[in-house]
N, C-alpha and C positions, 0 to 999 in steps of 0.2 A: 397307320396306327389308329386303333379304335379309341379316340380321345373322349373321355367322359366330361370334359370341360366345355362350356359354352364358348364358341369361337365367333365373335361378332365380326362380320366382314366390314372392313373399312372402305372408304370411297375408292373407286377404281383408280389404279395407279397409272393408267395410260396417260400420256402427256399429249395435249393438243397444242400444236404450234400456232401461235398468232400469225396472221398473214399481213405483211406490211403493204400499204398502198403505194402504187407507183406515183411518186411526187416529182414535181418540177421545181425549178428554182434552186437546185443544189442541196435540198434537204435530204438527209439520210433516211432510209426506210425505218419505220418504227420497229423497235426491238421486240422480238417474240416474247410473249409472257405466258408462262405456265402456271400450274397450281403453286400456292405457297407451300413449299416443302421443307422439311427438316432434314438435315444431313449431319453425319458425323464425319469430321475431317481430321485425319491423324497425321501428325508430324512423324518423322522417322524416330524409332525408339531411342530415347535419351536426348533428343533434340528439343530445343525450345519451339514455341508455336509462332514466333514472330514472322518467319518466312511464309508459313502456312496462312497466317492471317492476312498477309499482303496479297497472296494469291486469291483468297476468298473475296477480298474487296474488288480485285481486278475482274473477277468472274461474276460480279453483281450479287454477292452474297453478303449477309450481315451476321457477324458473330454475336450470338445471344448469351453464350457462356464459354469461358475458357478455363479448361482444367490443365493449367500449366504443369502441374505436378506429374501428369501422365502423358502430356503432349496430345491432348484431345480437345478439339473445338466443336461446340454445338452451333450449327449454322442454319439460317433460314434464307431461302432464295426463291424467286419466281422465275429465274432463268431456266428454261427447259433443258439447256445444254450445260448446266452448272457442273454436273459430275465430271464431264470430260474437260470442261474449260478450266477447272481448278487444279487439275493434275499438273505436276511439274516439280521442279526443285523445291524442297521444303514440305512436300506433301507425299506421304507414303501410300495412303489409301483413303477412299471416300465411299460412303454408302448413304443412300436415302433411307430414312427411318420412319417416315410418316406411315401410320397404319400397321406398325410391327408390334408383335407381342400380345400376350393374353394372360389374364389372371388365372389362377387355379380356382375355378368357380366350384364351390362345394355344394351348390344347390340352395334351396330355400331353408331358412332357419326354422326349426320347430321350437316355438317359444314356450317358456315356463311362466306360470302366472306370478304376478307381483306379490300376491299373498304368500305363495310358497317360498318365494325368495326372501321374504322378510320375517318368516315365521321362526319362533324359537326352536332350537334343534336339540340340544343336549348331547350332541356327539363331541368328541374331544377337540375338534377344530373350532367349535362355536360357530361354524358357518352353516346356515339353515339348509343349503342344497348340497352339502358335502356328501351326504348319503347316496346321492345320485352320480357322484364322480367316481365311477368304478376304476377310472384310469389312474387316479392318484395312489390307491393302495397297490395297484399292479406294479408300479415302479418304486415303491418304498418311500412315498412322500411323508406319511405320518412319522416314520422312524427318523427320517432325515430332519424333519422340523424340530424334533427333540434335541437335535444338535445345533442346527442353524436354519434360519429361514432366508438367509442371504444377507449381503451387506449393501447399503444404499450407495456405496461408491462404485458398485458394479452396475453398469448401464448397458442395456440391450437395445439396439436399434431395430425397430420393427418396420422393415421395408415392405410396405403394404398400402392399404387403402385409407390409412389414417386411423386415429384412436379418438374415441369420444372423450373429451376432457371433462365432461360433466357426469360421467358414469360413477355411481357411488362406490363401486369396487375398484375403480381405476384412477379417480381424481387425485388421490394422494400418491399414486405410483408413477406418475408421468414426470419425466425430466423436461419441463417446459423450455428451459434454456437451451436444450439440445435438440429440440424438435423443429421440423421444417417440412415444407412441401418441396419435392423435387420434380413435380410434374412439369414437362416441357424442358427438363434439364437445367432449370434455373431455380435457385432456392428462394423460398418465401417463408419467413419465420413468424408471420402473423398466426395467431391461434386458429383463426377461421380457416386458414389455408391448410393446416395439417389435421383438421378435424375431418371425419368422414362426410361425404356428400351423397354418394349413390350406393355405397356398399358397407356392410358391417363386418367384412371379413377381417380387417386389421384389428378391430375391437375385440373380436372373438379370439384371435391369436394372442393379443396382449394379455387377455384374462388368463389364458392357460399358463402364460409365463409368470405373471406377477400379480394376479388379483389379490387384493388385500385381505388379511385376516382381521375382519372388523365387525363380525356378527351379522353381516349382510351378504346374501348370495352365495358365492363360491370362494374357493381358495385357489391361488396359482401354485405352480411347482416351487417358485422362488419368490414369495411375497415380500421378502425383505430387500430385494433389488429394485431398480427403477427401470422403466422402459421409456424410450424416446420414440415418438411418432416420426417416421421418415416416410412421407407420403410419395409413392411412386406410381400409384394407379390413378388414371384419369377418370373422368365421369363416364366414359364409355367402357370402362373395364380393361383398358389396355395398359401394359407396362412397356413404354417405348424404351429402346436401349439407352437413350440419353438420360432418362429418369433413373435407370438402374445405375449408370455410371456416376451420376450425381449423388445417388444414395450411398454408394460405397465410399466415395471420396468424402462426403459429409460425415459419415460415421468415423472415418479415419482422422479427420481434422477436429472432431469434437469429443474425443476421449471415450469412445464406446469400446468395450472389450468384445462384444458379440453382436452379430446381426442375424435376424431370422428372415428367410426369403422363401416365399411360397408362390412362385410364378415361374414362367419361362420367357425367354427373350428371342424373338425371331419374327419374320413372317413364317419361318419354317420351324416346326416343333423340334426338329433336329437341325442344329446349325452346323454346316459342313465347312471346315477350315479350308478344304481344297476347292471350294466354290467361290469364284471371284465376287459373286453377289452377296455372299454371307461372311466372307473372311474379315472385312473391317469391323463388323459388329463383334465377332469373336475377339479380335485384337483389342478393341476398346474396352470391353467388359473384362477381359483378362488383365489388362493393365490396371484397371480400377481395383480389381480384387487383390492383385499382387501389392498394390500400394497400401490398401487397407491392412493387409497382413503385415506389411513392414511397419505399420504403426500400431501393431498389437491387437488387431481385430481377428477373431475367429468367426468365419461366416458359415452358417448352417442353412441348408436348403432342402426342400421337399423333393422327393424322387419323382412325383407325378402320379396322375390318376388314370393311366391308360392300360394298366395291366400288361406293360411292355417290358420285354427283356432288354434292358439297356446294354447288356454285355454282348448281345447278338443282334445288332441292328441289321435288318434286311430291307424293309420297305417303310416308306412314309407316304401315306395316301391322302392326308388331310391338309397338307401345306402347299403353298402359302395361304395364310388365313386373311390376306388382304387382296385377294384376287381369285383367279381360277386355280383350284388345287391341281398340282401335278402328282403323278404317281412316280415316285423315285424308288428304284430297285437296286439291289446289289450294293447297298450302303456299306461303309466301313466304319471303324471306330474313330475315323476323322470327323464324323458327324456326332455332335454332342448336344445333350439337353443342358441348356445354360439357364441359371448358373449351377445347377446341381452337379454337373460333371466337370466343372472347372477344377484344376488342380488346387488342393489345399482346402477345398470346401467339404464340410461334413454332410454327406447325403443320407437322408432318412426315409426309410420305407414305413409302412403303417401295418399295425395289427389291430384286431378286434378284441372283444372281451375274453375270448378263449386263448388269446395269445397266438393264433394262427394269422398268417398274412391276410390282410383285408382284400376282398375280391377285386378291388379297383387298383390296388397299389402296384406301381411299377417296381421293378426289381432288377437284379443283375449281379452275378458273381464278379467281385472286384470293383463294383460301382457303389453298391449300398454299403455304408460304413456301420450304421446301427439302425435299429428299429425302435418304434415307440407307439403308444396307443393313438390311433387315428379314427377308430370306430369302424363298425361293420354292421349295417342294418340289413344285410342280406344272408348272414350266416344262419344255419339251421341247427337248432338244439333239440334232439330227440323228435324230429319231424315238425317242430314248431318254428315258424318264421319269427325272427326277432323284430324289434320295434325301434322307434326313434331313440329310445333311451339307451340303445347300444351305440349311439353316436357319442360325441364328446360335448359335455355341457360346459358352457363358458359364458362370458359377457357378450351382450349384443347391443346393437343400436338400430332402431327402426328409422330408416332414412326418410320414409314417407311421413311419419307422424312426429319425427324428431324426438323420440323417447328412448330411454335406456331400458335394458332388460337382460334376461338370461335365456339361453336356448341351446339347442343341439345342432351340431354340424358334423360331417364326417369327411375325411380326406387326408391325404398326406400333408395338406396345409395344417391339419390338427396334430399330426404326429411330430412335425418339425419343431413346433414350439415346446413340446415336452422335452425333446432333446436339448433345445436351447436353454430351457429352464434348469435342467440337470447340469449343464455346463456352467451356468451362472452360479448354482450352488457350489459346484466344485471349485470355481474360482474364488468364491467367498471363503470357503474353508481352507483352501490352499492357494493363497494369492501369489502372484509372481510368475505363473506359468506363461510361456509364450503360446501363440496360437497352435503351433505344432505340438507342443507338449500337452496342451489342453485337449486337443483332438485325440491324441494317443491315449490320454487318461480316460476320456469318455468311452473309448473302445475297451480298454483294459478293465474297467469297472462294470461293463455291461454284463448281463446274465446270458450266457450262450444258449441258443435254441437251435436244435437240429432241424433239418429239412423234414417236413411232414411225410407220413407214409402215403403212398399213392401219387397220383398226378398232381393234385392240388392240396387237399387236406383231407382229414378222415371222413368228412361228409361233403361230397362234391356239390358244388353250386350249380344249379340249373335255372337261372332267373329268366332267360329268354330263349333258350334252346339247349340241346345237349352239349355240355362241355363249353358253354359260352365263355366262362372265365377260367378255364384250365390254365395252369402255368407249371413249368417244370423248374423245380429247385435243384441247384447243383452246388456241391461243396460239402464240407464236413462241419466242424465246429464253427467255422466262418463260411457263410454261404450266401447265395444270391438273394434269398428271401429276407434274411435278418441281419446280414452283415456279421459283426462281432457279437450281436445279441440285443436284447431289450435293455434300454438304458436303465440305470438304477440310481435313484437319488440318494438312497441310503449308502450304497457302496461308494458313491462319489464324495461323501462328506465324512464317513466314519474314520 
């Protein structure tokens, strides 16, 4: 897969066995010591974790977090034989997770000046930068806001890199009592823990969902709802499976109705349920997602930025990202992009200002549920290359200078929060829907968009070579590029 995301390689996963010295006097050889590694240990489905915890202790492991609700333990151990030693009665599966996962990196933020962000505007929203938010009129936000801007009892969990709690467009929007860091699979509710440290990705996502109407900066799709920072991205840009599991369970236990997810979990971009190395990760994440759904949470996820047909998986050439990549061929649909392809998750592709599929957006008939603005800075209009303003403008946080601001990003990470914001408005206008009902409603109120003419869209993209970003759209009113269509805030609330 031609992945447009940065994939930082983690430390090599090869295990070096310690060599015990031959001792006299009846002393046993020193135990072998390997790297301090994190594992997911799963009890059998529906069983408690007591027996599994006992086996962990016997195998020289330490339980750092127990998710009894779903039968999953997060464990650390320096025992190089831990994975084999822990297996037995009470343990269904085990997988090492250190070095797994990667964020959807949307590239550098193109910043907007503070003067522009604070200037008087005169447009109906009273937000100075609203005129640069082409994405909001595209999905009917002004008309929707005339009916509702959302209700504060609707809380969206932003599973991401944290949210700047000092940002003037977000400070009033954050449910601080429901925010936490899940990095390492262990919750930390201190404000510093769930603020961003090395990435403004989560701050940008949060602004698209719920930036306040306050005469400063931008507006969000649903500025009347609240967002909770659920930090799952560590300082190296990784989302380990244990952090995602923690995030889904935390959202379930803290009254959130929605989560937004812009990442994938693996060392493999496609996690294959029929591969013993990857199945435990799939099992743990799926249990966490199902548990959150049972507690009334609808999870929304970005489709990915690889321009990959998720309905016709053939090869994966860039995984694992924590070691030497393997070329995997003849893949089947047992291999999934998680969490985007987990059952019950709303999967969102991206479109640019013309409404055509963004050049980078992954797609797939039967995989993509809806589409939304994600930006496209490479589409051409009458022979003129577009600019950064064809990305998505939202809230930012400069982690180097520790300052708040506004800027452009593009990616399915930007389209996902538009769909999440529309779902939050829908739930505000029509409370009481279950996750399944809300997902169906989001699709029914979307504006259908047919496959474009030609291979890709009316003006082929040739950024690095002939047909570099060609993609084939299949389907009719519901198709692989756009799913049921472009989400509509107005249709969702009227």
